[in-house]
C-alpha positions as CSV (number, residue, x, y, z in Angstrom):
1,M,-6.4,-27.4,11.6
2,H,-4.7,-24.1,10.8
3,E,-4.0,-23.1,7.2
4,P,-0.4,-22.2,6.4
5,V,0.4,-18.5,6.3
6,L,2.1,-17.4,3.1
7,P,4.0,-14.2,2.4
8,Y,2.7,-11.7,-0.2
9,H,5.0,-8.9,-1.4
10,I,3.9,-5.5,-2.5
11,S,6.3,-2.9,-3.9
12,S,6.3,0.5,-5.3
13,A,8.6,1.6,-8.1
14,V,9.4,4.7,-10.1
15,I,10.2,4.4,-13.8
16,A,12.0,7.1,-15.6
17,T,11.3,7.2,-19.4
18,M,12.3,9.1,-22.4
19,P,9.4,11.6,-22.7
20,A,8.7,10.7,-26.3
21,R,8.3,7.0,-25.3
22,T,6.3,7.4,-22.2
23,E,3.0,6.5,-23.8
24,G,4.5,3.3,-25.2
25,V,5.9,2.3,-21.8
26,L,2.5,3.0,-20.2
27,A,0.8,0.7,-22.7
28,A,3.4,-2.1,-22.1
29,L,2.9,-1.7,-18.3
30,A,-0.9,-1.8,-18.6
31,G,-0.5,-5.3,-20.2
32,M,1.8,-6.7,-17.5
33,E,0.3,-9.0,-14.9
34,N,0.5,-7.8,-11.2
35,V,1.6,-4.3,-12.2
36,E,-0.7,-1.3,-11.5
37,I,0.0,2.2,-12.7
38,H,-0.7,4.8,-10.1
39,G,0.3,8.0,-11.9
40,H,2.7,9.6,-14.4
41,A,4.1,13.0,-15.2
42,G,7.2,14.5,-16.8
43,G,8.5,11.1,-18.0
44,K,8.2,9.5,-14.6
45,I,5.7,6.7,-13.9
46,V,4.8,5.3,-10.4
47,V,3.7,1.7,-10.3
48,V,2.8,-1.0,-7.7
49,I,4.1,-4.5,-8.3
50,E,2.7,-7.5,-6.4
51,G,4.0,-11.1,-6.1
52,T,4.7,-14.0,-3.9
53,S,8.4,-13.2,-3.3
54,T,11.1,-10.5,-3.5
55,G,12.5,-12.5,-6.5
56,V,9.2,-12.3,-8.4
57,L,9.2,-8.5,-7.8
58,G,12.8,-8.1,-8.9
59,E,12.2,-10.2,-12.0
60,C,9.2,-8.0,-13.0
61,L,11.2,-4.8,-12.3
62,S,14.0,-6.2,-14.5
63,R,11.5,-6.8,-17.4
64,I,10.3,-3.3,-16.9
65,S,13.8,-1.8,-17.1
66,L,14.3,-3.6,-20.5
67,L,11.2,-1.9,-22.1
68,D,12.0,0.4,-25.0
69,G,12.1,3.9,-23.7
70,V,12.8,3.1,-20.1
71,I,15.9,5.0,-18.7
72,A,15.7,3.5,-15.2
73,A,13.3,1.5,-13.0
74,N,13.9,1.6,-9.3
75,M,12.1,-0.1,-6.4
76,V,11.2,2.5,-3.8
77,F,9.4,0.5,-1.1
78,E,8.6,-3.2,-0.4
79,H,6.0,-4.5,2.1
80,V,5.3,-8.1,3.0
81,E,2.0,-9.2,4.3
82,M,1.2,-12.7,5.5
83,E,-2.0,-14.3,4.2
84,A,-3.6,-17.7,4.6
85,E,-3.4,-20.1,1.7
86,R,-6.7,-20.2,-0.2
């Protein structure tokens, strides 16, 4: 019997911060589940967000945009992979 194939969403995002608050935003992002920091410079942070749906990614990005010191959080790219249920 075949296992069902489930979608898994992976997105990149760029977060613009107030430079004086970048370290605080980085600390908050490091504590978020399914968020990985890939780099930062000049008040901008690049992250990857993973989840089971576009809605999950959007909700996470909304939480990021509400962090103290965040000016803007924008999704740049989304990719969907199909994986078998474990």
